[in-house]
C-alpha positions in Angstrom: -47.2 -40.0 126.0 -44.2 -42.3 125.5 -44.6 -45.9 126.7 -41.9 -48.5 127.5 -42.6 -52.2 127.5 -39.8 -54.0 129.4 -39.7 -57.8 129.0 -37.4 -59.9 131.2 -37.1 -63.6 130.6 -34.1 -64.8 132.6 -35.0 -67.6 135.1 -32.5 -66.0 137.5 -33.8 -63.3 139.7 -30.4 -62.5 141.2 -27.1 -62.3 139.3 -28.7 -62.0 135.9 -26.7 -59.8 133.5 -29.6 -59.4 131.1 -31.8 -58.2 134.0 -29.1 -55.8 135.3 -28.3 -54.2 132.0 -31.9 -53.9 130.9 -32.8 -52.3 134.3 -30.2 -49.6 133.7 -31.9 -48.9 130.3 -35.4 -48.8 132.0 -34.1 -46.5 134.8 -32.5 -44.1 132.4 -35.5 -44.1 130.0 -37.9 -43.3 132.9 -35.7 -40.5 134.0 -35.7 -39.1 130.4 -39.5 -39.6 130.1 -40.9 -38.6 133.5 -44.5 -38.6 132.2 -44.1 -41.8 130.3 -45.8 -45.1 130.9 -43.8 -48.1 131.9 -44.9 -51.8 131.9 -42.6 -54.5 133.1 -43.5 -58.2 132.3 -41.3 -60.8 133.9 -41.6 -64.0 131.9 -38.9 -65.6 133.9 -40.9 -65.3 137.1 -44.4 -65.5 135.6 -44.2 -67.2 132.3 -47.2 -67.1 130.0 -48.6 -70.5 128.9 -47.3 -71.9 125.6 -49.7 -71.4 122.7 -52.3 -74.2 122.3 -54.8 -75.0 119.6 -57.7 -73.3 121.3 -55.8 -70.1 122.0 -54.6 -70.0 118.3 -58.1 -70.6 116.9 -59.5 -67.7 119.0 -57.3 -65.3 116.9 -59.0 -66.4 113.7 -62.6 -66.6 114.8 -65.1 -63.9 115.8 -65.6 -63.6 119.5 -69.3 -64.6 119.4 -68.3 -68.1 118.1 -65.6 -68.8 120.8 -65.8 -71.8 122.9 -65.1 -71.5 126.7 -61.6 -72.8 126.2 -61.0 -70.3 123.3 -62.3 -67.5 125.4 -59.9 -68.5 128.2 -57.0 -68.6 125.8 -57.8 -65.2 124.5 -57.9 -63.8 128.0 -54.2 -64.8 128.3 -53.3 -63.4 124.9 -55.2 -60.1 124.9 -53.2 -58.3 127.6 -50.0 -59.2 125.9 -51.2 -57.7 122.6 -52.5 -54.5 124.4 -49.1 -54.0 126.2 -47.2 -54.4 122.9 -49.5 -52.1 120.9 -49.3 -49.4 123.6 -45.5 -49.3 123.7 -43.4 -46.9 121.7 -40.2 -48.7 122.8 -40.0 -52.4 123.4 -37.1 -53.6 125.6 -36.3 -57.3 125.5 -33.8 -58.7 128.0 -32.7 -62.0 126.7 -30.2 -64.5 128.1 -28.8 -67.1 125.7 -30.0 -70.6 126.6 -28.5 -73.4 124.6 -27.5 -71.0 121.9 -31.0 -69.6 121.5 -33.7 -67.9 123.5 -35.6 -68.9 126.6 -38.8 -70.9 125.9 -40.7 -68.3 127.9 -39.9 -65.6 125.4 -40.8 -68.0 122.5 -44.2 -68.5 124.2 -44.7 -64.7 124.4 -43.7 -64.3 120.8 -46.1 -67.0 119.7 -48.9 -65.2 121.4 -48.2 -61.7 120.0 -47.5 -62.9 116.5 -51.1 -62.5 115.3 -52.3 -61.7 111.8 -52.8 -58.0 112.6 -49.1 -57.8 113.5 -47.8 -59.8 110.5 -46.0 -58.0 107.7 -47.2 -58.6 104.2 -44.0 -59.8 102.6 -45.1 -58.6 99.1 -45.9 -55.1 100.1 -44.1 -54.6 103.4 -47.5 -53.4 104.9 -50.1 -54.9 107.2 -48.7 -54.6 110.7 -49.8 -52.4 113.6 -46.3 -52.3 115.1 -44.3 -50.5 112.5 -42.7 -47.3 113.9 -41.9 -48.7 117.3 -38.3 -48.9 118.6 -37.0 -52.3 119.8 -33.9 -52.8 122.0 -32.7 -56.3 122.7 -30.3 -56.7 125.6 -28.6 -60.1 125.6 -26.4 -62.0 127.9 -24.2 -64.8 126.6 -22.0 -67.1 128.6 -19.5 -67.3 125.8 -18.5 -65.2 122.8 -20.2 -65.6 119.4 -19.1 -62.7 117.3 -17.5 -62.9 113.9 -14.2 -64.7 114.0 -14.8 -66.5 117.3 -14.7 -70.3 117.4 -18.4 -70.5 118.0 -19.6 -67.8 115.7 -21.9 -70.3 114.0 -23.5 -71.3 117.3 -25.4 -68.0 117.6 -29.1 -68.9 117.1 -30.2 -66.0 119.4 -29.7 -62.8 117.4 -30.5 -64.2 114.0 -33.6 -65.9 115.3 -34.8 -62.8 117.1 -34.1 -60.6 114.0 -36.3 -63.0 111.9 -39.1 -63.0 114.5 -39.1 -59.3 115.0 -39.0 -58.6 111.3 -42.1 -60.7 110.8 -44.1 -58.3 113.0 -42.5 -55.1 111.8 -40.1 -54.4 114.8 -37.0 -54.5 112.7 -37.1 -50.9 111.4 -35.5 -49.4 114.5 -33.9 -52.4 116.1 -30.7 -52.5 118.2 -28.9 -55.4 119.8 -26.7 -54.9 122.9 -24.6 -57.9 123.8 -22.8 -58.7 127.1 -20.6 -61.7 126.3 -18.5 -64.1 128.4 -20.8 -63.7 131.3 -19.8 -67.1 132.7 -16.1 -66.1 133.0 -16.4 -65.3 136.6 -18.1 -68.5 137.6 -16.7 -71.2 135.3 -13.0 -72.0 136.0 -12.4 -73.0 132.4 -13.3 -69.5 131.3 -11.4 -67.6 134.0 -8.9 -66.3 131.4 -11.7 -64.3 129.8 -12.7 -62.3 132.9 -11.3 -59.0 131.6 -13.1 -59.6 128.3 -16.4 -60.2 130.2 -16.0 -57.0 132.2 -15.2 -55.0 129.2 -18.2 -56.3 127.3 -20.6 -55.6 130.2 -19.2 -52.1 130.6 -19.7 -51.4 126.9 -23.2 -52.7 127.1 -24.0 -50.4 130.0 -22.6 -47.4 128.2 -24.7 -48.3 125.1 -28.0 -48.8 126.9 -27.5 -45.5 128.7 -27.0 -43.7 125.4 -30.0 -45.5 123.8 -32.3 -44.8 126.7 -31.6 -41.1 126.5 -32.7 -40.9 122.9 
């Protein structure tokens, strides 16, 4: 049975482009996989705690040796690992905050980047996640593509590519960008409204095609 894990991390519940576009993917995917499983984790609404020392140590120690605080830390991490391992497709909806990713997504990544998921750089082996598909839907207030004035300010896609490659989710990885999303709300960007609309429309077309795969 196919399984989709859908991660939202925008702090905005309404008017979030990353939420809107990823929801279109999820809706189309569920229509194409009527018997499939679907898990939605909203890190923007219900963030997981940032990784602490006790939670980290629990991933290296046998359960019988855990302290109470380590056991509590593992109780937070274990469901996240189970959701990720059960998924065939991982859908990340990621707004750009200060040229990078929301801290809530970083907290999630820190908890799912455990030794069982890490790729052995020498052999390319050693991860339980190879073979899964990952789709990253981003929303960016500006434009950061090649040739734009702020092309070097994009610490979102390169960072996510590095993180996902570390746990084997880079073999079937697609990024879908909606750019200039602030053009309709920031007067200084008003001239880019058409570009924003075109970018969003292309993103919607792309996710619909990807979801039907």
